[in-house]
N, C-alpha and C positions, 0 to 999 in steps of 0.2 A: 503494501499500499505504499503512493506517494504521499508525501506531507500537504504537499501543493497541491488543490482543488480547481484554483481558477476562478472559483465559483462568487469569490470575494472583489474580483476584479471590479467594478463597477460599482463599490461602496457600501455594497451589503452583505448582511451573514445570516446562517438561518440561527433560529431557538432549536432548546430542543424541542421538537415537537417538529418543526420542519418550517415554521411560519420565519418568514423570511423580513429582516429589518436591516435599516442602515447602520452602518457601524460608529455613528455617533448617533444612536436612541440611550437613552436614560440607563436603558436594563444592559444596555453593554459596556456604556460607561462604569455602570455600576458594579459589575462584574467582573469588569476589567483594570477594576481598581483593586477589586479583592486579590486577584493575579498580582498586582502590583507589590502589593500588602505578603502577599506569600512570599516573594518572590526576598526580598526584605528580610522576612523572618529568616529563609534558609541562609541567609548572610549574616543576620547574627547568630543561626544556631553553627554558621561553618569558625565561631569566635571558640575564643581560651574562657570558654564558662563550663558554671557547673553540670554535671550531668543530669542534677535534678531540672534544670532550666530547658537543657536540649531537651530532655523527656516532654517538659510542657509547651515546648514550642515546636514541637513535633504532633503531639495531637492538637494543638490550636490549630498547626495548617493542615489537617485531616480535616477538624470544623470547619476552615475558611472554603474548602473544595468542596462541602456540603449546603452552605451558602449558595457559594458561585452557582452549585447547581440547581439549589431551588430559583434563584435570580434567573438562568440561563433558560428556564423552561416557559412558553408561554403556557397562561393562566387559561386560554380557553383549549388549550388543549393536554390541559396540565391531568385527566382523565381519561379516559380510556373508553371505548362504547359499552365496554363489560363492567364499569362501573371502579375500577381497579384503576391506582394511581401510577400515573405515567412514570414517574421518576418513583423507582420503587428503592428509596436507601432511607436510614435513619434519620427524624429530624435533628432539629436544636431543638437541646430537650432544658427543661429548667436544671437538670444535673448538670449539664455540661456548663450554664449559666453557675449555676453554684462551685462548681470546680474554678471559675476565676476566683468570685471569690474569697473561697477560702485559700488560693493561691496568695493572692493579696495582703491577706490578714496574716498567714503564716511569716510574708516577708515583712509586715509593717512590724512587728512583733521585735525581729531585729536591727529597724532603724530609727534615729532620732528623727525626734517631730520636728514636723515641717510647719516654720513659722513663718517662709519668705517662697513665694514664687523662684523658680532654681532656673538658670539661664540653659538650655545643651548645650551640651558637652564637657569638655575631663578627660577624656578619653577617646579613642575611635567604636570600642565596643556599643562605649552607653553613646554614641552619637549613635552609631546605628539602631538602638535600642529605639532614640527619640525619632528618628526619622520614619520607623515603621507606627511610630504611637500617631505621627503628623498625618501619613497616609492613611493610615485606621481610623481617621475621624473624618478625612477625605471622603473614604467609602463609604462612612456612619452616613456621612451631607446626601451622599448620591443615592445613595438605600433609603433615606428617609423621604427625599422627594419621588423617587419611584414609587414606594410605599404611598403616596398621599393619590397618587392616580391610579395605580391596582395594587391595593393590599395584597400583602401575600404573608407569610409564617410570620408573626409576631417575635417569635422567639431568636429567628436571627435579629434582627434590632436589636433589640437588649443586649443576644453578644455582642456584638460590634460596639454597641457605647461598653462594656462592662471589660473589652478587651482592649482599649485604649485608655481606661483603669490602668489597666493590669501592667499593661508594658509603660506606665509612667513608672509605678511601684517599682517595675523588674528593673527601670536603668535607673531609679536608686538602691538597689540592691546592688546592681552590679558597679554600681561607684564606687559603695562599702567593698566589693570582695576584690577589688583593681586597685582599692586604695587612689583614687580621684578624687579630685577635689570638687565639691558641689559648690557651687557661686548660686549667690542667693541675687536676686531681682531687688533693690533697694532702689526704688526711686528716688529722684533727686526732688528735692522739692524747692518752690521758686523762692525768688527772694521777695 
């Protein structure tokens, strides 16, 4: 099987179910941004970080594929004529969201209290985590816009919201692990 099909040469692509849409369709932008996020998470996972964080990132990457599949499915063709769902995979569950919350709580217990906003950076690995967080927020904004047009599984939105928070806490944990300085943002006061 060849990787190129030439079917998108005129600026359209197919959703799961066969419907063709423009490559700049909000649905394509949404799952394309998830793909970008997933790539950054792979880059983060390739860094010298602890095994638990690497395993968590793999789990998250797999869940992003699930959300991408949800977003890539034409809602009008999501259910087959026999009543079965076209997308025959586990969806995003409350347990998936709870996993992120529990991971954040466990990391937070090991970190000093946050008293100010923190400037992204301090170490290349930490910066990759902050880039991932920012891309996650963009993915969430796009998915929210899509959800307002055509609702889909609500837990997918919740997951993206928690994931960006998780990535912020992970950046703080990695700063601590790597002994990188967290630079607080302290606004200058006008005279």
